[in-house]
C-alpha positions as CSV (number, residue, x, y, z in Angstrom):
1,M,1.9,68.2,-14.5
2,E,2.2,65.4,-11.9
3,P,3.9,66.2,-8.6
4,N,7.4,65.0,-8.0
5,K,7.7,61.7,-6.1
6,A,10.6,60.4,-4.0
7,I,11.2,56.9,-2.9
8,V,13.0,56.7,0.5
9,A,14.5,53.5,1.9
10,I,15.8,53.3,5.5
11,V,18.6,50.7,5.9
12,R,20.8,49.8,8.9
13,S,24.2,51.3,8.6
14,N,27.3,49.0,8.7
15,N,29.5,51.8,9.9
16,D,31.7,50.6,12.8
17,C,31.2,53.9,14.6
18,D,27.5,53.3,14.9
19,N,26.0,51.7,18.0
20,N,26.1,47.9,17.3
21,D,23.1,46.8,19.4
22,A,22.0,43.2,19.1
23,V,19.1,42.7,16.7
24,D,16.1,40.7,18.0
25,E,14.9,39.1,14.7
26,I,12.1,37.2,16.4
27,N,10.5,40.4,17.8
28,E,11.0,42.2,14.5
29,Y,9.2,39.3,12.8
30,Y,6.3,39.3,15.3
31,D,6.0,43.1,14.9
32,C,5.3,42.7,11.2
33,I,2.7,40.0,11.5
34,N,-0.7,40.8,10.2
35,V,-3.2,39.2,12.6
36,S,-6.6,38.5,11.0
37,T,-9.9,39.0,12.8
38,C,-10.4,35.3,13.3
39,E,-7.0,34.8,14.8
40,E,-7.3,37.9,16.9
41,S,-10.6,36.6,18.5
42,W,-9.0,33.1,19.0
43,Q,-6.0,34.7,20.9
44,I,-8.2,37.0,23.0
45,F,-10.3,34.0,24.2
46,K,-7.0,32.1,24.8
47,Y,-8.0,29.1,22.9
48,D,-5.4,26.4,22.1
49,V,-3.5,27.2,18.9
50,H,-2.5,23.6,18.4
51,C,-3.2,20.2,19.8
52,M,-2.2,16.5,19.4
53,Y,-4.7,13.8,20.1
54,P,-4.3,11.3,21.5
55,S,-1.1,12.2,23.2
56,V,1.9,9.8,22.7
57,V,3.8,9.0,25.9
58,R,7.4,7.8,25.5
59,L,8.3,5.1,28.0
60,P,12.0,4.9,28.7
61,F,13.5,2.0,30.6
62,H,16.9,0.9,31.7
63,I,18.7,-2.0,33.4
64,P,19.6,-1.5,37.1
65,D,21.7,1.7,37.9
66,Q,22.1,2.5,34.2
67,Q,19.5,5.2,33.6
68,Q,20.2,8.0,31.3
69,I,21.4,11.3,32.9
70,I,21.6,14.7,31.2
71,Y,23.9,17.3,32.6
72,G,26.0,20.3,31.6
73,K,29.8,20.3,31.6
74,D,29.9,22.7,34.6
75,D,27.4,21.0,36.8
76,D,28.4,19.7,40.1
77,I,28.3,15.9,40.3
78,D,26.6,15.9,43.8
79,N,23.8,18.2,42.6
80,I,23.3,15.9,39.5
81,L,22.9,12.8,41.6
82,E,20.3,14.6,43.8
83,K,18.1,15.5,41.0
84,P,14.6,13.9,41.2
85,S,14.9,12.6,37.6
86,V,18.1,10.7,38.6
87,V,17.0,9.4,42.0
88,A,13.7,8.1,40.6
89,S,13.4,7.6,36.8
90,K,10.0,7.2,35.1
91,F,10.7,3.4,35.0
92,T,11.6,3.0,38.7
93,S,9.0,5.4,40.0
94,R,6.4,3.3,38.2
95,M,7.6,0.2,40.1
96,E,7.5,2.1,43.4
97,Y,3.9,3.1,42.6
98,N,3.0,-0.6,42.1
99,T,3.7,-1.2,45.8
100,I,0.9,1.1,46.9
101,N,-1.7,0.6,44.2
102,S,-3.3,-2.8,43.5
103,E,-4.8,-1.8,40.2
104,A,-1.4,-0.6,38.9
105,R,-0.1,-4.1,39.6
106,E,-2.6,-5.5,37.0
107,L,-1.0,-3.5,34.2
108,T,2.1,-3.8,32.0
109,Y,4.4,-0.9,31.4
110,V,2.8,-0.1,28.0
111,E,-0.8,-0.2,29.6
112,F,0.3,2.0,32.5
113,P,-0.2,5.5,31.0
114,T,-3.8,4.6,30.0
115,K,-4.8,4.7,33.7
116,F,-2.1,6.8,35.3
117,V,-0.1,10.1,34.7
118,L,3.4,11.0,35.7
119,K,3.8,14.3,37.5
120,L,7.2,15.6,36.4
121,N,7.6,18.1,39.2
122,G,7.4,15.5,41.9
123,R,8.4,12.5,39.9
124,F,5.3,10.5,41.0
125,W,2.4,8.8,39.3
126,K,-1.3,9.6,39.9
127,R,-4.6,8.3,38.5
128,R,-5.5,9.8,35.1
129,E,-8.6,11.9,35.4
130,V,-9.2,13.2,31.8
131,G,-8.1,12.4,28.3
132,K,-6.3,9.3,27.0
133,S,-2.9,8.5,25.6
134,I,-1.0,5.9,23.8
135,S,2.5,4.7,24.9
136,R,5.5,3.7,23.0
137,I,8.6,1.8,24.1
138,H,11.7,2.4,22.0
139,S,13.2,-0.5,20.1
140,V,16.4,-2.2,21.3
141,A,18.9,-4.1,19.2
142,S,19.3,-7.7,20.2
143,N,23.1,-7.3,20.6
144,L,22.5,-5.1,23.7
145,S,21.7,-8.4,25.5
146,E,20.2,-7.6,28.9
147,A,18.4,-4.4,27.7
148,Y,16.9,-6.3,24.8
149,F,15.6,-9.1,27.1
150,L,14.3,-6.5,29.7
151,R,12.2,-4.9,26.9
152,I,10.6,-8.3,26.2
153,L,9.8,-8.7,29.9
154,I,8.3,-5.3,30.5
155,N,5.8,-5.9,27.6
156,K,4.6,-9.1,29.3
157,V,5.2,-8.9,33.1
158,K,2.5,-7.1,35.0
159,G,3.0,-4.9,38.1
160,P,6.6,-5.5,39.2
161,I,7.6,-3.6,42.3
162,S,11.4,-3.9,41.8
163,F,14.1,-5.3,39.6
164,E,14.4,-8.2,41.9
165,K,10.7,-9.1,41.3
166,I,11.4,-9.1,37.6
167,H,14.2,-11.5,38.1
168,T,11.9,-13.9,40.1
169,V,9.6,-16.5,38.5
170,N,7.5,-18.8,40.6
171,G,9.7,-18.2,43.6
172,E,13.0,-18.8,41.9
173,T,15.4,-15.9,41.3
174,Y,17.4,-15.9,38.0
175,S,20.6,-14.0,37.5
176,S,19.8,-12.5,34.1
177,F,16.8,-11.2,32.2
178,R,17.5,-13.7,29.5
179,D,17.1,-16.6,31.9
180,V,13.8,-15.0,33.0
181,C,12.6,-14.9,29.4
182,Y,13.3,-18.6,29.0
183,A,11.6,-19.4,32.4
184,L,8.5,-17.5,31.2
185,R,8.7,-19.3,27.8
186,L,9.1,-16.0,26.0
187,L,12.0,-17.4,24.0
188,D,12.2,-20.5,21.8
189,D,13.3,-23.8,23.4
190,D,12.1,-27.4,23.2
191,K,10.2,-27.1,26.5
192,E,7.2,-25.6,24.7
193,Y,6.9,-28.6,22.4
194,I,7.2,-31.1,25.3
195,D,4.5,-29.3,27.3
196,A,2.2,-29.2,24.2
197,I,2.5,-32.9,23.8
198,K,1.9,-33.6,27.5
199,E,-1.2,-31.4,27.5
200,A,-2.6,-33.0,24.4
201,S,-2.0,-36.5,25.8
202,H,-4.5,-35.8,28.6
203,C,-7.4,-34.4,26.6
204,G,-6.8,-35.0,22.9
205,S,-7.9,-37.9,20.7
206,V,-5.4,-40.2,19.0
207,C,-6.0,-38.6,15.6
208,L,-5.4,-35.1,17.1
209,N,-2.3,-36.2,18.9
210,Q,-0.9,-37.6,15.7
211,R,-1.4,-34.4,13.8
212,L,0.1,-32.4,16.7
213,F,3.2,-34.5,16.8
214,G,3.5,-34.3,13.0
215,K,3.3,-30.5,13.1
216,I,5.8,-30.2,15.9
217,H,8.1,-32.6,14.0
218,E,7.8,-30.3,11.0
219,N,8.6,-27.2,13.0
220,I,11.7,-28.7,14.6
221,W,13.2,-30.3,11.5
222,Q,12.3,-27.8,8.9
223,M,15.3,-26.8,6.8
224,E,16.0,-24.6,3.8
225,F,17.5,-26.5,0.8
226,F,20.0,-24.7,-1.3
227,I,22.7,-26.1,-3.6
228,T,26.0,-24.5,-4.2
229,N,28.7,-25.3,-6.8
230,E,31.3,-26.0,-4.1
231,K,32.3,-29.7,-4.6
232,G,33.1,-31.8,-1.6
233,S,30.8,-29.9,0.7
234,S,29.3,-32.3,3.4
235,L,26.0,-30.4,3.4
236,Q,25.8,-30.7,-0.4
237,I,26.3,-34.4,-0.2
238,V,23.6,-34.9,2.4
239,I,21.1,-32.8,0.5
240,A,21.9,-34.5,-2.8
241,S,21.4,-38.0,-1.2
242,L,18.0,-36.9,0.2
243,L,16.9,-35.6,-3.1
244,R,17.8,-38.8,-4.9
245,K,15.7,-41.1,-2.6
246,P,12.1,-40.1,-3.2
247,S,10.3,-41.4,-6.3
248,L,7.4,-39.0,-5.7
249,I,7.4,-35.4,-4.4
250,I,4.0,-33.9,-3.3
251,W,3.9,-30.1,-3.0
252,D,0.8,-28.9,-1.2
253,E,-0.9,-25.5,-1.8
254,A,1.2,-25.0,-4.9
255,P,-0.8,-22.0,-6.3
256,M,0.2,-19.9,-3.2
257,V,3.9,-20.2,-4.0
258,Y,5.8,-17.9,-6.4
259,K,6.7,-19.6,-9.7
260,H,10.5,-19.1,-9.2
261,A,10.5,-21.6,-6.3
262,F,9.4,-24.4,-8.7
263,E,12.0,-23.3,-11.2
264,V,14.7,-23.4,-8.6
265,L,13.7,-26.9,-7.6
266,D,13.7,-27.9,-11.2
267,R,17.3,-26.7,-11.7
268,N,18.5,-28.2,-8.5
269,L,17.1,-31.6,-9.2
270,K,18.7,-31.6,-12.6
271,D,22.1,-30.6,-11.1
272,V,21.9,-33.3,-8.4
273,L,20.7,-36.2,-10.7
274,W,22.9,-35.2,-13.7
275,C,25.9,-37.2,-12.4
276,E,23.9,-40.4,-12.5
277,N,22.4,-39.8,-16.0
278,S,23.6,-37.1,-18.3
279,T,20.3,-37.0,-20.2
280,I,18.5,-35.8,-17.0
281,S,19.4,-32.2,-17.8
282,T,16.8,-32.1,-20.5
283,I,14.0,-33.6,-18.4
284,S,11.9,-31.5,-16.1
285,F,12.7,-31.9,-12.4
286,G,15.4,-34.5,-13.3
287,G,12.8,-37.1,-14.1
288,K,11.2,-37.0,-10.6
289,V,7.4,-37.2,-10.4
290,I,6.1,-34.0,-8.8
291,V,2.5,-33.6,-7.7
292,F,1.4,-30.0,-7.3
293,R,-1.7,-29.9,-5.2
294,G,-4.0,-26.9,-4.8
295,D,-6.9,-24.9,-6.2
296,F,-6.3,-21.8,-8.3
297,K,-9.7,-20.5,-7.4
298,Q,-8.4,-19.9,-3.9
299,I,-5.7,-17.6,-2.7
300,L,-2.8,-17.1,-5.1
301,H,0.7,-15.9,-4.3
302,V,0.6,-12.5,-2.6
303,V,2.3,-9.7,-4.5
304,P,2.4,-6.6,-2.3
305,G,0.7,-3.8,-4.1
306,G,0.5,-5.9,-7.2
307,S,-2.2,-5.7,-9.8
308,K,-4.3,-8.7,-10.9
309,H,-2.0,-9.2,-13.9
310,K,1.2,-9.3,-11.7
311,I,-0.4,-11.8,-9.3
312,V,-1.4,-14.1,-12.1
313,S,2.0,-13.8,-13.7
314,A,3.7,-14.8,-10.4
315,S,1.7,-18.1,-10.2
316,L,2.7,-21.6,-11.2
317,S,0.4,-21.5,-14.3
318,S,2.5,-18.7,-15.8
319,S,5.8,-20.6,-15.5
320,D,7.3,-22.4,-18.5
321,L,7.1,-25.6,-16.4
322,W,3.2,-25.5,-16.5
323,Q,3.3,-26.5,-20.2
324,Q,4.8,-29.9,-19.1
325,C,2.3,-30.5,-16.4
326,K,-0.8,-32.7,-16.7
327,V,-3.9,-31.5,-14.9
328,H,-6.0,-33.9,-12.9
329,K,-9.3,-32.6,-11.5
330,L,-10.9,-33.9,-8.3
331,T,-14.7,-34.0,-8.8
332,K,-15.9,-35.9,-5.7
333,N,-15.8,-34.3,-2.2
334,M,-15.0,-37.3,0.0
335,R,-15.2,-35.3,3.2
336,L,-18.8,-34.3,2.8
337,T,-19.8,-37.9,2.1
338,V,-18.5,-39.3,5.4
339,G,-21.4,-40.6,7.6
340,R,-24.0,-39.6,5.1
341,D,-26.9,-41.7,3.5
342,Q,-26.8,-42.3,-0.2
343,S,-30.0,-40.2,-0.5
344,D,-28.3,-37.2,1.1
345,I,-25.3,-37.6,-1.2
346,E,-27.5,-37.6,-4.3
347,K,-29.5,-34.5,-3.3
348,K,-28.1,-32.0,-0.9
349,I,-24.4,-32.8,-0.8
350,R,-24.0,-32.9,-4.6
351,D,-25.8,-29.6,-4.9
352,F,-23.5,-27.8,-2.4
353,P,-20.1,-28.5,-4.1
354,N,-21.6,-27.7,-7.5
355,W,-22.9,-24.4,-6.1
356,L,-19.4,-23.6,-4.8
357,L,-17.8,-24.4,-8.2
358,D,-20.3,-22.1,-9.9
359,I,-19.3,-19.3,-7.5
360,G,-15.6,-19.9,-8.2
361,E,-16.1,-20.0,-12.0
362,G,-18.3,-16.8,-12.0
363,N,-21.4,-18.6,-13.3
364,L,-23.8,-17.2,-10.7
365,G,-25.2,-13.7,-10.8
366,G,-25.1,-13.2,-14.6
367,M,-22.6,-11.1,-16.5
368,N,-20.4,-9.2,-14.0
369,D,-17.1,-7.4,-13.6
370,D,-15.9,-9.3,-10.5
371,E,-18.8,-7.9,-8.5
372,T,-22.3,-9.3,-8.4
373,I,-25.2,-10.4,-6.1
374,I,-25.8,-14.1,-5.7
375,D,-28.4,-16.1,-3.8
376,I,-27.2,-18.1,-0.7
377,L,-28.7,-21.5,-0.2
378,D,-31.3,-21.6,2.4
379,D,-29.8,-24.5,4.4
380,I,-26.6,-22.6,5.1
381,L,-28.1,-19.3,6.2
382,I,-28.4,-18.2,9.8
383,N,-32.0,-17.0,10.3
384,D,-31.6,-15.7,13.9
385,P,-31.2,-11.9,13.6
386,H,-30.8,-11.3,17.3
387,D,-27.9,-13.7,18.2
388,P,-26.5,-15.1,15.0
389,I,-23.2,-16.2,16.5
390,G,-25.0,-18.0,19.4
391,S,-27.2,-19.7,16.9
392,L,-24.2,-20.8,14.8
393,I,-22.4,-22.2,17.9
394,E,-25.5,-24.1,18.9
395,F,-25.7,-25.6,15.4
396,V,-22.0,-26.6,15.2
397,Y,-21.5,-27.5,18.8
398,P,-24.9,-28.7,20.2
399,S,-25.0,-29.1,24.0
400,I,-21.4,-28.0,24.2
401,L,-21.3,-27.8,28.0
402,E,-22.3,-31.4,28.3
403,K,-20.1,-32.8,25.6
404,Y,-16.9,-30.6,25.7
405,K,-15.0,-33.3,27.7
406,T,-15.6,-35.9,25.1
407,T,-12.4,-36.3,23.1
408,S,-14.2,-36.9,19.8
409,F,-16.5,-33.9,20.1
410,F,-14.2,-31.1,18.8
411,P,-12.2,-33.0,16.1
412,E,-15.4,-33.8,14.3
413,R,-16.5,-30.2,13.8
414,S,-15.1,-26.7,13.2
415,V,-16.1,-23.2,12.2
416,L,-14.4,-21.5,9.2
417,A,-14.3,-17.7,9.6
418,P,-13.6,-15.3,6.7
419,R,-11.8,-12.7,8.8
420,N,-9.7,-12.7,12.0
421,E,-12.1,-10.4,13.9
422,V,-15.0,-12.8,13.2
423,A,-12.9,-15.7,14.5
424,Q,-12.1,-13.7,17.6
425,E,-15.7,-12.9,18.2
426,I,-16.7,-16.6,17.9
427,N,-13.8,-17.6,20.2
428,N,-14.9,-15.0,22.8
429,H,-18.5,-16.2,22.6
430,L,-17.4,-19.8,23.2
431,L,-15.0,-19.1,26.0
432,K,-17.7,-17.3,28.0
433,K,-19.6,-20.6,28.1
434,F,-16.9,-22.7,29.7
435,P,-16.9,-22.8,33.5
436,R,-13.1,-22.4,33.8
437,D,-10.5,-19.7,34.4
438,E,-8.9,-18.1,31.3
439,V,-5.3,-19.1,30.5
440,E,-3.0,-16.7,28.7
441,Y,-0.4,-18.3,26.4
442,L,2.4,-15.9,25.4
443,S,4.3,-16.0,22.1
444,S,8.0,-16.6,22.0
445,E,10.7,-14.9,20.0
446,S,13.8,-16.4,18.3
447,I,17.1,-14.8,18.9
448,C,20.0,-14.9,16.4
449,E,23.0,-15.9,18.5
450,S,25.4,-14.4,15.9
451,E,24.2,-10.9,16.9
452,F,25.7,-11.2,20.4
453,A,29.3,-10.2,21.1
454,Y,30.9,-12.6,23.6
455,D,33.9,-11.7,25.6
């Protein structure tokens, strides 16, 4: 016979007459933790139980006398105002440190934590001795006006020692951060185009200046065409008259555009030209002659995360309009024949474009599944294993230090790089050769005026 067994459970009584002591659930939880041998050793040697690398430093900022203050409902206002975090915020203490450290004045606010560390107990900065960090400035909506423009400035202006210095550009003090942004050309205005034309007039060739002026003209007068069904609209009348005038429309780099854009143009031209001829509605593009220029072997329309099938389906060749297009192929590379002897054209120059076409059509390397090994022509290889970029530069820009002031030197030659980092490496290699100071050109931002609330 087995011995009798009893199961006993001890539970806390809910009787009101018992002593209602507070229950420390955290301590009760820790008392029940089973610590393994590995964790026990780790705790004994006082190793870190967690870490974050690299550390992320949040960089707050504020416009003058509007820093954030945290206080309790029962705190005395005088004591609050005497707190070190109120007297000197992280942003203002950084500007104070710029007055005594020349190296700090060479850094922007975002770059500052890479070299210096803020000591919270004394609210002062000191040089970073170990480790590294990355910094982040919180985003600001453009309708916050001055705070938004201040954020633009602290990402560009190096080493300000006060708010007054941020307001000052080339000895002139501006009343708002927005005006400072315009003075530093960090916001869009016509002055950047005027300065570009002036600069090009001193050193650019006639052909280069013409292309520059055309590009600027395109940027200024670029507009989005859309047609609505609202009759009597002045905009509709202007756009309709513009679309009636041309007898030929050329669309460059058409393979890179989504097919719906062509179909929208087709419908709009039919709607605009229908009032002149009712039979237009059955003719593609309202009877206008459209030339779509491009190479489908190059980059097609980008479909984010799309498969090969989706990318091809989004191209012009997958549109119903493609069945009504007549394809013309260009077989002669006119650019390669400029300044060449007839013998070179017959031998080398003709072989190179044919070799490129064979690559694009997948004729080289035998049967493959989009990946294969091909032989590169010997005359386009860089054979210098020690300094390939320097060898390339010397080939494309021979005697560059003696000829860089010649206006026709650069427009006649260029280097095409497959990736941005390669282009940057070539640019850095070239810039080191020039005996001049480096000039930094900052990008500008466009502000939507409708986002601002005016009094």
